[in-house]
N, C-alpha and C positions, 0 to 999 in steps of 0.2 A: 620453225624448221628444225631446231636443235632436238626437240622432242621426237619428231618424225624420224630423224636420223638415228637416235638412240633406240627407238622401237624397231626400226628396220634392222639395225645391227644386232639386236637381241635374238632375231631369228637365226642368225649365223653363229652366235656365241652359244645359244641354247636352242637348237633346232626343235621344231614341233613335227613329229612324224606324220601328223595328219595334213600338213600344209607345205606347199612350196611357194616361195615368194621371190619376186624379181621386180626391180624398178623398170618402168616402161620408158624407153627413150630418154634416159637420164632425168626423168621427172619424178622427184620423190613424192609428189602428190598423187601419183598414179602407179599403182602396183598391179602387176600381172600375177595372179595366184592360181594355185591348183588345190582343190579340196580332195583329199583321198578318202573315199567312202570308208567309214569306220567299221572295224570288225563287229559282227553281231547286229549290224543294222541292215535295212533293206538295200542300202547303197554300198555294201561291202565290196571292195575291189574296183569300184568306179573311180574315175578321175574327172572331176568337174572343174572346168576353167572359169575363173571370174576375175573381174577387175575390182579393185578397191580404190574408190575415188575419195581422196582426202581433201576436205575443203580448206581454203586458205586460213580460215579462222579456227581450225582444229587446235586444241581440243574442245573449244566452246561449242562446236557443232560436230555431230558424229559423221564419220565417213559413210558412204553408201557402197553397197555391193551389187554388182550386176553380173549374172552368170551368162556365159556365152553358150555353153552346152549344159543346160540345166537338168538337175534331177527332177523326177516326177514327184512333186511335193506340194502340199497345200499352201505353204508359205513362200514358195518361189513362183512368182507370177509368170504369165506367158511372155512378158517382155524381159524376163531375167532378173527383175528386181526382187529383193527379199522383202516380204511383207511381214513386219514384226513391230513390236512396241518399242523398239530401240529408240526411236526418235523421241517419244514421249517420256521415256525413263532415263534418257541420256544424262550422264554426269561427266564433267571434264576430267574426273579422276579415273575414268575407265581408260583402258589401253587397248590397242589393236589386238593383242593376244587374247584379251578378254572377249572381244567381239567375235573372234574366231571360235572361242570356246562356246559362246552362245549359239553360233552357227551349227556346231556339232550337236549341241543340245536340241536344236530344232529338228535335226534329222531323226533323232530318237523320239521326240515328242511333238509331232505336228499340231498346229493350232488351226483347225478347220474354220472356215468362215461360212456358217450355215446360211442358206439362202443364196449364196454366191453361185453363179452359173459356170464357174471355172471347173473343168473336168476333175482335177484332183480333189477339190472340195466336195463335189457331188459324190464321187466314189467313196471318199473317206467316210462321209456321213451316211451313205446308203448301201455300200457294198465293200466292206473292208477287205475281204479276200481279193477282190478284183483290184482294189487300190494297191495292195501289196504286190500282186502279180505285175501290174503296170510299172510300179517302181523298180522291180527287179529287171523287167524287160528293158527299160530305159537305161538302167545301170549297166546291163550287159552290153549295150551299144556304146558305152562310154568307158570301156576298159582299154588300157594301153600300158 
């Protein structure tokens, strides 16, 4: 718990302009967050809400991220979960701020899943201009 408190407090001592974080219902294992679409990305100006679920055995197990209003993106599944290799590459030395940095990286560098029938994957692999258009359309619906 000490490490989670330290990491949470670091967002107030050294704020990250791309994210807003708040504890949900005094539960330090559940954070309500907002990802602000980074400048120069398809998601610029968007505000995407997600929860960060921190397991009780953190940092030995990585947290999970679930978007409530998700960006149109290959790596953010229909159920809001982020689909990435974080689980396989996880190291207890990683910190939540680093996870958030990886999330920003995914926005700029989608990893499509060829053969997947998920709309963002299909468009990314077959019609990149339409993929970018849809990403901007969804982002425009999530401005505030």
